[in-house]
ZATOR-32207 format. One record per residue (C-alpha): residue in three letters; x, y, z. Coordinates in nm, 4 decimals. Layout:
<pt><rest>ALA</rest><u>X</u><v>Y</v><w>Z</w></pt>
...
This chain:
<pt><rest>MET</rest><u>12.9373</u><v>-3.3891</v><w>-14.5086</w></pt>
<pt><rest>ARG</rest><u>12.7178</u><v>-3.3054</v><w>-14.8162</w></pt>
<pt><rest>THR</rest><u>12.3493</u><v>-3.4205</v><w>-14.8367</w></pt>
<pt><rest>ALA</rest><u>12.2301</u><v>-3.5468</v><w>-15.1834</w></pt>
<pt><rest>ASP</rest><u>12.1015</u><v>-3.2000</v><w>-15.2576</w></pt>
<pt><rest>GLY</rest><u>12.4395</u><v>-3.0811</v><w>-15.2193</w></pt>
<pt><rest>PHE</rest><u>12.3879</u><v>-2.8663</v><w>-14.9042</w></pt>
<pt><rest>THR</rest><u>12.5408</u><v>-2.9675</v><w>-14.6018</w></pt>
<pt><rest>GLY</rest><u>12.3811</u><v>-3.0983</v><w>-14.2904</w></pt>
<pt><rest>SER</rest><u>12.4538</u><v>-2.8366</v><w>-14.0684</w></pt>
<pt><rest>ARG</rest><u>12.3154</u><v>-2.5630</v><w>-14.3262</w></pt>
<pt><rest>PHE</rest><u>11.9952</u><v>-2.7943</v><w>-14.3592</w></pt>
<pt><rest>ARG</rest><u>11.9367</u><v>-2.7883</v><w>-13.9844</w></pt>
<pt><rest>VAL</rest><u>11.9758</u><v>-2.4410</v><w>-13.9489</w></pt>
<pt><rest>GLY</rest><u>11.7355</u><v>-2.3739</v><w>-14.2136</w></pt>
<pt><rest>SER</rest><u>11.4866</u><v>-2.6085</v><w>-14.0388</w></pt>
<pt><rest>SER</rest><u>11.5235</u><v>-2.4329</v><w>-13.7388</w></pt>
<pt><rest>ASP</rest><u>11.4632</u><v>-2.1208</v><w>-13.8966</w></pt>
<pt><rest>PHE</rest><u>11.1346</u><v>-2.2222</v><w>-14.0608</w></pt>
<pt><rest>CYS</rest><u>11.0164</u><v>-2.3643</v><w>-13.6977</w></pt>
<pt><rest>ARG</rest><u>11.0919</u><v>-2.0402</v><w>-13.5494</w></pt>
<pt><rest>THR</rest><u>10.8712</u><v>-1.8732</v><w>-13.8466</w></pt>
<pt><rest>SER</rest><u>10.6127</u><v>-2.0985</v><w>-13.7953</w></pt>
<pt><rest>LYS</rest><u>10.5822</u><v>-2.0426</v><w>-13.4386</w></pt>
<pt><rest>ALA</rest><u>10.5885</u><v>-1.6730</v><w>-13.4474</w></pt>
<pt><rest>GLY</rest><u>10.3077</u><v>-1.7077</v><w>-13.7267</w></pt>
<pt><rest>TRP</rest><u>10.0961</u><v>-1.9277</v><w>-13.4936</w></pt>
<pt><rest>PHE</rest><u>10.1668</u><v>-1.6382</v><w>-13.1766</w></pt>
<pt><rest>VAL</rest><u>10.0496</u><v>-1.3615</v><w>-13.4054</w></pt>
<pt><rest>ASN</rest><u>9.7532</u><v>-1.5494</v><w>-13.5021</w></pt>
<pt><rest>LEU</rest><u>9.6657</u><v>-1.6310</v><w>-13.1648</w></pt>
<pt><rest>GLY</rest><u>9.7215</u><v>-1.2684</v><w>-13.0859</w></pt>
<pt><rest>ILE</rest><u>9.5013</u><v>-1.1476</v><w>-13.3338</w></pt>
<pt><rest>ILE</rest><u>9.2142</u><v>-1.3823</v><w>-13.2045</w></pt>
<pt><rest>GLY</rest><u>9.2653</u><v>-1.2609</v><w>-12.8504</w></pt>
<pt><rest>GLN</rest><u>9.2515</u><v>-0.9031</v><w>-12.9609</w></pt>
<pt><rest>ALA</rest><u>8.9115</u><v>-1.0238</v><w>-13.2149</w></pt>
<pt><rest>VAL</rest><u>8.7754</u><v>-1.1758</v><w>-12.8870</w></pt>
<pt><rest>GLY</rest><u>8.8237</u><v>-0.8967</v><w>-12.6372</w></pt>
<pt><rest>LEU</rest><u>8.7133</u><v>-0.5954</v><w>-12.9015</w></pt>
<pt><rest>PHE</rest><u>8.3764</u><v>-0.8151</v><w>-12.9783</w></pt>
<pt><rest>ALA</rest><u>8.3102</u><v>-0.8521</v><w>-12.5927</w></pt>
<pt><rest>VAL</rest><u>8.3538</u><v>-0.4713</v><w>-12.5222</w></pt>
<pt><rest>THR</rest><u>8.1853</u><v>-0.3437</v><w>-12.7926</w></pt>
<pt><rest>ASN</rest><u>7.8736</u><v>-0.5842</v><w>-12.7749</w></pt>
<pt><rest>VAL</rest><u>7.8266</u><v>-0.7034</v><w>-12.4160</w></pt>
<pt><rest>ASP</rest><u>7.4553</u><v>-0.5043</v><w>-12.3922</w></pt>
<pt><rest>ASP</rest><u>7.3525</u><v>-0.7261</v><w>-12.6842</w></pt>
<pt><rest>ILE</rest><u>7.3157</u><v>-1.0088</v><w>-12.4457</w></pt>
<pt><rest>LEU</rest><u>7.0507</u><v>-0.8303</v><w>-12.2184</w></pt>
<pt><rest>ILE</rest><u>6.8616</u><v>-0.7495</v><w>-12.5624</w></pt>
<pt><rest>LEU</rest><u>6.8818</u><v>-1.0863</v><w>-12.7010</w></pt>
<pt><rest>ALA</rest><u>6.7511</u><v>-1.2197</v><w>-12.3843</w></pt>
<pt><rest>LEU</rest><u>6.4401</u><v>-0.9942</v><w>-12.3933</w></pt>
<pt><rest>PHE</rest><u>6.3954</u><v>-1.1088</v><w>-12.7355</w></pt>
<pt><rest>PHE</rest><u>6.4380</u><v>-1.4596</v><w>-12.6400</w></pt>
<pt><rest>ALA</rest><u>6.2004</u><v>-1.4019</v><w>-12.3771</w></pt>
<pt><rest>GLN</rest><u>5.9294</u><v>-1.2383</v><w>-12.5858</w></pt>
<pt><rest>GLY</rest><u>5.9277</u><v>-1.5403</v><w>-12.8488</w></pt>
<pt><rest>ALA</rest><u>5.9455</u><v>-1.7960</v><w>-12.5695</w></pt>
<pt><rest>GLY</rest><u>5.7064</u><v>-2.0942</v><w>-12.6596</w></pt>
<pt><rest>HIS</rest><u>5.6546</u><v>-1.9627</v><w>-13.0248</w></pt>
<pt><rest>ARG</rest><u>5.7865</u><v>-2.2308</v><w>-13.2662</w></pt>
<pt><rest>GLY</rest><u>6.0904</u><v>-2.0993</v><w>-13.4837</w></pt>
<pt><rest>SER</rest><u>6.1399</u><v>-1.7861</v><w>-13.2791</w></pt>
<pt><rest>THR</rest><u>6.4951</u><v>-1.9189</v><w>-13.1891</w></pt>
<pt><rest>ARG</rest><u>6.5638</u><v>-1.9386</v><w>-13.5488</w></pt>
<pt><rest>ARG</rest><u>6.4280</u><v>-1.6092</v><w>-13.6376</w></pt>
<pt><rest>ILE</rest><u>6.6262</u><v>-1.4150</v><w>-13.3454</w></pt>
<pt><rest>VAL</rest><u>6.9412</u><v>-1.6022</v><w>-13.4380</w></pt>
<pt><rest>LEU</rest><u>6.9235</u><v>-1.4992</v><w>-13.8102</w></pt>
<pt><rest>GLY</rest><u>6.8095</u><v>-1.1571</v><w>-13.7266</w></pt>
<pt><rest>GLN</rest><u>7.1051</u><v>-1.1184</v><w>-13.4672</w></pt>
<pt><rest>TYR</rest><u>7.3709</u><v>-1.2694</v><w>-13.8170</w></pt>
<pt><rest>LEU</rest><u>7.1876</u><v>-1.0146</v><w>-14.0666</w></pt>
<pt><rest>GLY</rest><u>7.2685</u><v>-0.7231</v><w>-13.8561</w></pt>
<pt><rest>PHE</rest><u>7.5816</u><v>-0.8059</v><w>-13.7575</w></pt>
<pt><rest>ALA</rest><u>7.6851</u><v>-0.9114</v><w>-14.0772</w></pt>
<pt><rest>ALA</rest><u>7.5458</u><v>-0.5806</v><w>-14.2006</w></pt>
<pt><rest>ILE</rest><u>7.7741</u><v>-0.4043</v><w>-13.9530</w></pt>
<pt><rest>LEU</rest><u>8.0985</u><v>-0.6121</v><w>-14.0547</w></pt>
<pt><rest>VAL</rest><u>8.0215</u><v>-0.5285</v><w>-14.4490</w></pt>
<pt><rest>VAL</rest><u>8.0126</u><v>-0.1616</v><w>-14.3714</w></pt>
<pt><rest>ALA</rest><u>8.3203</u><v>-0.1628</v><w>-14.1257</w></pt>
<pt><rest>VAL</rest><u>8.5271</u><v>-0.3707</v><w>-14.3773</w></pt>
<pt><rest>ALA</rest><u>8.4346</u><v>-0.1428</v><w>-14.6738</w></pt>
<pt><rest>ALA</rest><u>8.5194</u><v>0.1766</v><w>-14.4943</w></pt>
<pt><rest>ALA</rest><u>8.8499</u><v>0.0087</v><w>-14.3735</w></pt>
<pt><rest>LEU</rest><u>8.9430</u><v>-0.0672</v><w>-14.7705</w></pt>
<pt><rest>GLY</rest><u>8.8316</u><v>0.3006</v><w>-14.8701</w></pt>
<pt><rest>ALA</rest><u>8.4610</u><v>0.2685</v><w>-14.9353</w></pt>
<pt><rest>THR</rest><u>8.2012</u><v>0.4551</v><w>-14.7956</w></pt>
<pt><rest>PHE</rest><u>7.8565</u><v>0.2735</v><w>-14.7941</w></pt>
<pt><rest>LEU</rest><u>7.7374</u><v>0.4154</v><w>-14.4965</w></pt>
<pt><rest>PRO</rest><u>7.8447</u><v>0.7996</v><w>-14.4320</w></pt>
<pt><rest>GLU</rest><u>7.9364</u><v>0.9088</v><w>-14.0690</w></pt>
<pt><rest>PRO</rest><u>7.6615</u><v>1.1402</v><w>-14.0580</w></pt>
<pt><rest>VAL</rest><u>7.4146</u><v>0.9039</v><w>-14.1443</w></pt>
<pt><rest>ILE</rest><u>7.5142</u><v>0.6740</v><w>-13.8283</w></pt>
<pt><rest>PRO</rest><u>7.3407</u><v>0.8798</v><w>-13.5250</w></pt>
<pt><rest>TYR</rest><u>7.0240</u><v>0.8380</v><w>-13.7548</w></pt>
<pt><rest>LEU</rest><u>7.0159</u><v>0.4653</v><w>-13.7058</w></pt>
<pt><rest>GLY</rest><u>6.8767</u><v>0.5487</v><w>-13.3504</w></pt>
<pt><rest>LEU</rest><u>6.5434</u><v>0.5929</v><w>-13.5267</w></pt>
<pt><rest>LEU</rest><u>6.5033</u><v>0.2170</v><w>-13.6341</w></pt>
<pt><rest>PRO</rest><u>6.4976</u><v>0.0954</v><w>-13.2280</w></pt>
<pt><rest>LEU</rest><u>6.3079</u><v>0.3842</v><w>-13.1519</w></pt>
<pt><rest>ALA</rest><u>6.0181</u><v>0.2735</v><w>-13.4026</w></pt>
<pt><rest>LEU</rest><u>6.0423</u><v>-0.0796</v><w>-13.2912</w></pt>
<pt><rest>GLY</rest><u>6.0094</u><v>0.0446</v><w>-12.9252</w></pt>
<pt><rest>LEU</rest><u>5.7275</u><v>0.2628</v><w>-13.0027</w></pt>
<pt><rest>LYS</rest><u>5.5466</u><v>-0.0211</v><w>-13.1956</w></pt>
<pt><rest>ALA</rest><u>5.5955</u><v>-0.2726</v><w>-12.9144</w></pt>
<pt><rest>SER</rest><u>5.4825</u><v>-0.0264</v><w>-12.6807</w></pt>
<pt><rest>TRP</rest><u>5.1633</u><v>0.0103</v><w>-12.8564</w></pt>
<pt><rest>GLN</rest><u>5.1248</u><v>-0.3449</v><w>-12.8633</w></pt>
<pt><rest>ALA</rest><u>5.1728</u><v>-0.3967</v><w>-12.5216</w></pt>
<pt><rest>TRP</rest><u>4.9030</u><v>-0.0950</v><w>-12.4359</w></pt>
<pt><rest>LYS</rest><u>4.6649</u><v>-0.2605</v><w>-12.6768</w></pt>
<pt><rest>HIS</rest><u>4.6822</u><v>-0.6019</v><w>-12.5176</w></pt>
<pt><rest>ARG</rest><u>4.6669</u><v>-0.4485</v><w>-12.1562</w></pt>
<pt><rest>GLY</rest><u>4.4512</u><v>-0.6280</v><w>-11.8925</w></pt>
<pt><rest>GLU</rest><u>4.3772</u><v>-0.9119</v><w>-12.1453</w></pt>
<pt><rest>ASP</rest><u>4.3627</u><v>-1.2643</v><w>-11.9885</w></pt>
<pt><rest>GLY</rest><u>4.4812</u><v>-1.4642</v><w>-12.2814</w></pt>
<pt><rest>ASP</rest><u>4.7467</u><v>-1.7377</v><w>-12.2131</w></pt>
<pt><rest>ASP</rest><u>5.1493</u><v>-1.6465</v><w>-12.2862</w></pt>
<pt><rest>GLU</rest><u>5.0959</u><v>-1.8189</v><w>-12.6451</w></pt>
<pt><rest>ASP</rest><u>4.8643</u><v>-1.5719</v><w>-12.7536</w></pt>
<pt><rest>ARG</rest><u>5.0711</u><v>-1.3040</v><w>-12.5969</w></pt>
<pt><rest>THR</rest><u>5.3748</u><v>-1.4430</v><w>-12.7660</w></pt>
<pt><rest>GLN</rest><u>5.1816</u><v>-1.4852</v><w>-13.1206</w></pt>
<pt><rest>ALA</rest><u>5.1018</u><v>-1.0955</v><w>-13.0849</w></pt>
<pt><rest>GLY</rest><u>5.4232</u><v>-0.9807</v><w>-12.9892</w></pt>
<pt><rest>GLY</rest><u>5.7073</u><v>-1.2422</v><w>-13.1437</w></pt>
<pt><rest>PRO</rest><u>6.0325</u><v>-1.0828</v><w>-13.2751</w></pt>
<pt><rest>THR</rest><u>6.0731</u><v>-1.0971</v><w>-13.6677</w></pt>
<pt><rest>SER</rest><u>6.4331</u><v>-1.1498</v><w>-13.8031</w></pt>
<pt><rest>MET</rest><u>6.4131</u><v>-0.8261</v><w>-13.9725</w></pt>
<pt><rest>ALA</rest><u>6.2965</u><v>-0.6422</v><w>-13.6265</w></pt>
<pt><rest>VAL</rest><u>6.6404</u><v>-0.8124</v><w>-13.4435</w></pt>
<pt><rest>ALA</rest><u>6.8681</u><v>-0.7372</v><w>-13.7387</w></pt>
<pt><rest>ALA</rest><u>6.7303</u><v>-0.3512</v><w>-13.7570</w></pt>
<pt><rest>VAL</rest><u>6.8105</u><v>-0.3396</v><w>-13.3180</w></pt>
<pt><rest>THR</rest><u>7.1556</u><v>-0.5100</v><w>-13.3908</w></pt>
<pt><rest>LEU</rest><u>7.2582</u><v>-0.2844</v><w>-13.6673</w></pt>
<pt><rest>ALA</rest><u>7.1319</u><v>0.0434</v><w>-13.5158</w></pt>
<pt><rest>ASN</rest><u>7.2787</u><v>-0.0940</v><w>-13.1731</w></pt>
<pt><rest>GLY</rest><u>7.6070</u><v>-0.1648</v><w>-13.3250</w></pt>
<pt><rest>GLY</rest><u>7.6425</u><v>0.1237</v><w>-13.5854</w></pt>
<pt><rest>ASP</rest><u>7.8832</u><v>0.3203</v><w>-13.3317</w></pt>
<pt><rest>ASN</rest><u>8.0658</u><v>0.0099</v><w>-13.3256</w></pt>
<pt><rest>ILE</rest><u>8.1703</u><v>0.0696</v><w>-13.6859</w></pt>
<pt><rest>GLY</rest><u>8.3814</u><v>0.3853</v><w>-13.5841</w></pt>
<pt><rest>VAL</rest><u>8.5800</u><v>0.1320</v><w>-13.3529</w></pt>
<pt><rest>TYR</rest><u>8.6139</u><v>-0.1368</v><w>-13.6275</w></pt>
<pt><rest>VAL</rest><u>8.7374</u><v>0.0451</v><w>-13.9060</w></pt>
<pt><rest>PRO</rest><u>9.0645</u><v>0.1943</v><w>-13.7982</w></pt>
<pt><rest>VAL</rest><u>9.1293</u><v>-0.1811</v><w>-13.6140</w></pt>
<pt><rest>PHE</rest><u>9.0644</u><v>-0.3543</v><w>-13.9655</w></pt>
<pt><rest>ALA</rest><u>9.2340</u><v>-0.0924</v><w>-14.1618</w></pt>
<pt><rest>THR</rest><u>9.5881</u><v>-0.1762</v><w>-13.9595</w></pt>
<pt><rest>ALA</rest><u>9.5426</u><v>-0.5468</v><w>-13.9632</w></pt>
<pt><rest>GLY</rest><u>9.5250</u><v>-0.5760</v><w>-14.3359</w></pt>
<pt><rest>ILE</rest><u>9.2912</u><v>-0.8318</v><w>-14.5269</w></pt>
<pt><rest>GLY</rest><u>9.4442</u><v>-1.1456</v><w>-14.3427</w></pt>
<pt><rest>GLY</rest><u>9.3762</u><v>-0.9950</v><w>-14.0100</w></pt>
<pt><rest>MET</rest><u>9.0429</u><v>-0.8443</v><w>-14.0948</w></pt>
<pt><rest>SER</rest><u>8.9411</u><v>-1.2401</v><w>-14.1992</w></pt>
<pt><rest>VAL</rest><u>9.0370</u><v>-1.3745</v><w>-13.8733</w></pt>
<pt><rest>TYR</rest><u>8.8474</u><v>-1.0937</v><w>-13.6994</w></pt>
<pt><rest>ALA</rest><u>8.5448</u><v>-1.1586</v><w>-13.9311</w></pt>
<pt><rest>VAL</rest><u>8.5573</u><v>-1.5025</v><w>-13.8499</w></pt>
<pt><rest>VAL</rest><u>8.6015</u><v>-1.4802</v><w>-13.4641</w></pt>
<pt><rest>PHE</rest><u>8.3056</u><v>-1.2341</v><w>-13.4627</w></pt>
<pt><rest>LEU</rest><u>8.0649</u><v>-1.4427</v><w>-13.6523</w></pt>
<pt><rest>ILE</rest><u>8.1519</u><v>-1.7639</v><w>-13.4194</w></pt>
<pt><rest>LEU</rest><u>8.1033</u><v>-1.5111</v><w>-13.1008</w></pt>
<pt><rest>VAL</rest><u>7.7647</u><v>-1.4196</v><w>-13.2575</w></pt>
<pt><rest>ALA</rest><u>7.6502</u><v>-1.7721</v><w>-13.1898</w></pt>
<pt><rest>VAL</rest><u>7.8062</u><v>-1.7900</v><w>-12.8345</w></pt>
<pt><rest>TRP</rest><u>7.6201</u><v>-1.4097</v><w>-12.7701</w></pt>
<pt><rest>CYS</rest><u>7.2680</u><v>-1.5818</v><w>-12.8914</w></pt>
<pt><rest>PHE</rest><u>7.3498</u><v>-1.8939</v><w>-12.6758</w></pt>
<pt><rest>ALA</rest><u>7.4165</u><v>-1.6590</v><w>-12.3878</w></pt>
<pt><rest>GLY</rest><u>7.1114</u><v>-1.4552</v><w>-12.4367</w></pt>
<pt><rest>ARG</rest><u>6.8756</u><v>-1.7603</v><w>-12.4392</w></pt>
<pt><rest>PHE</rest><u>7.0302</u><v>-1.9235</v><w>-12.1571</w></pt>
<pt><rest>VAL</rest><u>7.0012</u><v>-1.5939</v><w>-11.9207</w></pt>
<pt><rest>ALA</rest><u>6.6606</u><v>-1.5971</v><w>-12.0574</w></pt>
<pt><rest>THR</rest><u>6.5360</u><v>-1.9429</v><w>-11.9805</w></pt>
<pt><rest>ARG</rest><u>6.6804</u><v>-1.9079</v><w>-11.5987</w></pt>
<pt><rest>PRO</rest><u>6.3899</u><v>-2.0146</v><w>-11.4026</w></pt>
<pt><rest>VAL</rest><u>6.3885</u><v>-1.6531</v><w>-11.2029</w></pt>
<pt><rest>ILE</rest><u>6.4853</u><v>-1.4624</v><w>-11.4778</w></pt>
<pt><rest>GLY</rest><u>6.2622</u><v>-1.6162</v><w>-11.7096</w></pt>
<pt><rest>LYS</rest><u>5.9737</u><v>-1.5647</v><w>-11.4954</w></pt>
<pt><rest>ALA</rest><u>6.0447</u><v>-1.2075</v><w>-11.4745</w></pt>
<pt><rest>LEU</rest><u>6.0836</u><v>-1.1664</v><w>-11.8069</w></pt>
<pt><rest>ALA</rest><u>5.7910</u><v>-1.3629</v><w>-11.9086</w></pt>
<pt><rest>ARG</rest><u>5.5885</u><v>-1.1022</v><w>-11.6440</w></pt>
<pt><rest>TRP</rest><u>5.7452</u><v>-0.7828</v><w>-11.7407</w></pt>
<pt><rest>GLY</rest><u>5.9354</u><v>-0.8572</v><w>-12.0503</w></pt>
<pt><rest>HIS</rest><u>5.6428</u><v>-0.7142</v><w>-12.2937</w></pt>
<pt><rest>ILE</rest><u>5.7090</u><v>-0.3740</v><w>-12.1135</w></pt>
<pt><rest>LEU</rest><u>6.0834</u><v>-0.4100</v><w>-12.0784</w></pt>
<pt><rest>LEU</rest><u>6.1460</u><v>-0.4783</v><w>-12.4524</w></pt>
<pt><rest>PRO</rest><u>5.9873</u><v>-0.1204</v><w>-12.5688</w></pt>
<pt><rest>VAL</rest><u>6.1798</u><v>0.0893</v><w>-12.2907</w></pt>
<pt><rest>VAL</rest><u>6.4967</u><v>-0.0703</v><w>-12.3644</w></pt>
<pt><rest>LEU</rest><u>6.4325</u><v>-0.0337</v><w>-12.7493</w></pt>
<pt><rest>ILE</rest><u>6.3087</u><v>0.3368</v><w>-12.7022</w></pt>
<pt><rest>ALA</rest><u>6.6066</u><v>0.4030</v><w>-12.4523</w></pt>
<pt><rest>ILE</rest><u>6.8512</u><v>0.2910</v><w>-12.7037</w></pt>
<pt><rest>GLY</rest><u>6.7050</u><v>0.4692</v><w>-13.0079</w></pt>
<pt><rest>LEU</rest><u>6.7288</u><v>0.8184</v><w>-12.8119</w></pt>
<pt><rest>LEU</rest><u>7.0714</u><v>0.7559</v><w>-12.6938</w></pt>
<pt><rest>ILE</rest><u>7.1566</u><v>0.6706</v><w>-13.0391</w></pt>
<pt><rest>LEU</rest><u>6.9853</u><v>0.9972</v><w>-13.1510</w></pt>
<pt><rest>VAL</rest><u>7.1500</u><v>1.2114</v><w>-12.8699</w></pt>
<pt><rest>GLU</rest><u>7.5114</u><v>1.0694</v><w>-12.8356</w></pt>
<pt><rest>GLY</rest><u>7.5018</u><v>1.1304</v><w>-13.2256</w></pt>
<pt><rest>GLY</rest><u>7.3870</u><v>1.4548</v><w>-13.2426</w></pt>
<pt><rest>ALA</rest><u>7.1212</u><v>1.3586</v><w>-13.4811</w></pt>
<pt><rest>PHE</rest><u>6.8485</u><v>1.6525</v><w>-13.5453</w></pt>
<pt><rest>GLY</rest><u>7.0619</u><v>1.9184</v><w>-13.3791</w></pt>
<pt><rest>LEU</rest><u>7.0312</u><v>1.7395</v><w>-13.0305</w></pt>
């Protein structure tokens, strides 16, 4: 029996079945890429949760601090994505030999935070005054995010290069969504009663120590200055 367009019913049914199988395969491929993107982000950014918790603790009680920290995290990670995507497409905005020297950014910020902590040592001012003195800025958070994730560029580039334009788009969208999840997780950790009290008491000391350690680790592992 022929249909109005001249094709047999059986042929039409076979074509519909093929279309359904193709659509399902496409969905499975997309879900596979999404799963890979989630895993890749989690593995390469797990340490950011601690750093974000320290930033949120430092900005506790300061109006607008959450917005600045989230904005800074997005700016820093967006810079990482831009460099990684550009490198995957053949451009080089950030030569590989330069990446180890990104460690100078958290090192400088850590030394500055250390100076602030030392300058205000022994003061009995309230927490609000301490937060006003050492609250994180968006650019400071962005600089630490970029420096701490600079080595991730080398992981992202080959993955993006093999994923193609469509795959890179999926990775980028998933990564940007997970940045918000990471910010929420960092704030959640910082606002737990026990952890929050510890960070409120020791955060102004832990933050510079962590930043300096990150900076030195990036410099040494990357062989900067012949280290």
